[in-house]
N, C-alpha and C positions, 0 to 999 in steps of 0.2 A: 320601179323607181325607188330610189332611196330618199327618205325624208331628210330634212335639214338636221334633225336631231340625230339620226343615224350617222350622217356625215360628220357631225361634230364629235360624236362618240368615237368614231374611227380615228379622227385626227388627234383626239386626246390620247388614244392608245398609241398612235404613232409617235407622238411627242414624248410620252412616257418611256417608250422603248428607246427612242433616240437619246434621251437623258440617261437612261440606265447604261447604254453602250458607251456614252461619253464618260460617265463616271467610272466604269470598269476600265476604260482605256487610261484615264487619269491615274487610277490606282496602280495599274500596270506600269505606268511611267515612273511613279514613285518607287515601286519595287525595282525597276531597272536601274534607277539612279543609285539605290542602296547597293545593289549587286555590283555596279560599276566601281563604286568606292571599295568594296570588299575585294574585287579582283585586282584593282590597281594597287591596293595595299599588299596583296599577295605577291604581285610582280615586283613591288618595291623590296619586299623581304627577300625575294630570290635574286635581287640585283639585276633584274631584266628591265631595261629602259629602251624606249624607241630611239632616242637621241640624248646623249649626255654631254654636257659641256666639259666635264672633267675627264671623260673617258678618252683613253689614248687609242682605242680601237676605232676602226672605220665606222662612221655613223650608219652606213648601209647595212652593216652586220646587225646592229641593234634594231634597225628598222625591219630587217628580214625576220629576225627572231620574234619581234612583236607581231608581225603579220602572221607567222605560223601559229603563235599563241591565239591570235584572234580567230583564225580558221578552226583550230581545235575547239575553242570555246563555242563557236557558232555551231559546229557539228554536234557537240554534246548537248547544247540547248535545244536544237531541233529534235534530237532523239528524245529528250525529256518532254518536250511539247507533245510529240506523237504518243509517248507512253501515257501522259496525263490525259490527253484527249481520248485515247482508247479506254482508259480507266473511267473517265467521266461518262462514257456512253454505256457502260455496263449497267444493267438493271440491278437494283439492290435486292438482295435476298431477304425475304420476309420470314 
């Protein structure tokens, strides 16, 4: 049987872990917002818009281009996540 002190210790560790995960997720969200702005500015510089009120082109074309860009960026980010995850699991050379 676990004593009450052991159960309290385990729950404190669980709470600490949960807080650490939540903080890491919050930091990741901030990073994502910054990258969103960076990517949107890049698309703006390239004159790629999902729908433009001043454009004479079909809005579906802009939407399709934006969708393709979103897919490409998603694939690149997944590859980067896999590379970084693999890098993070490598033991450090001493």
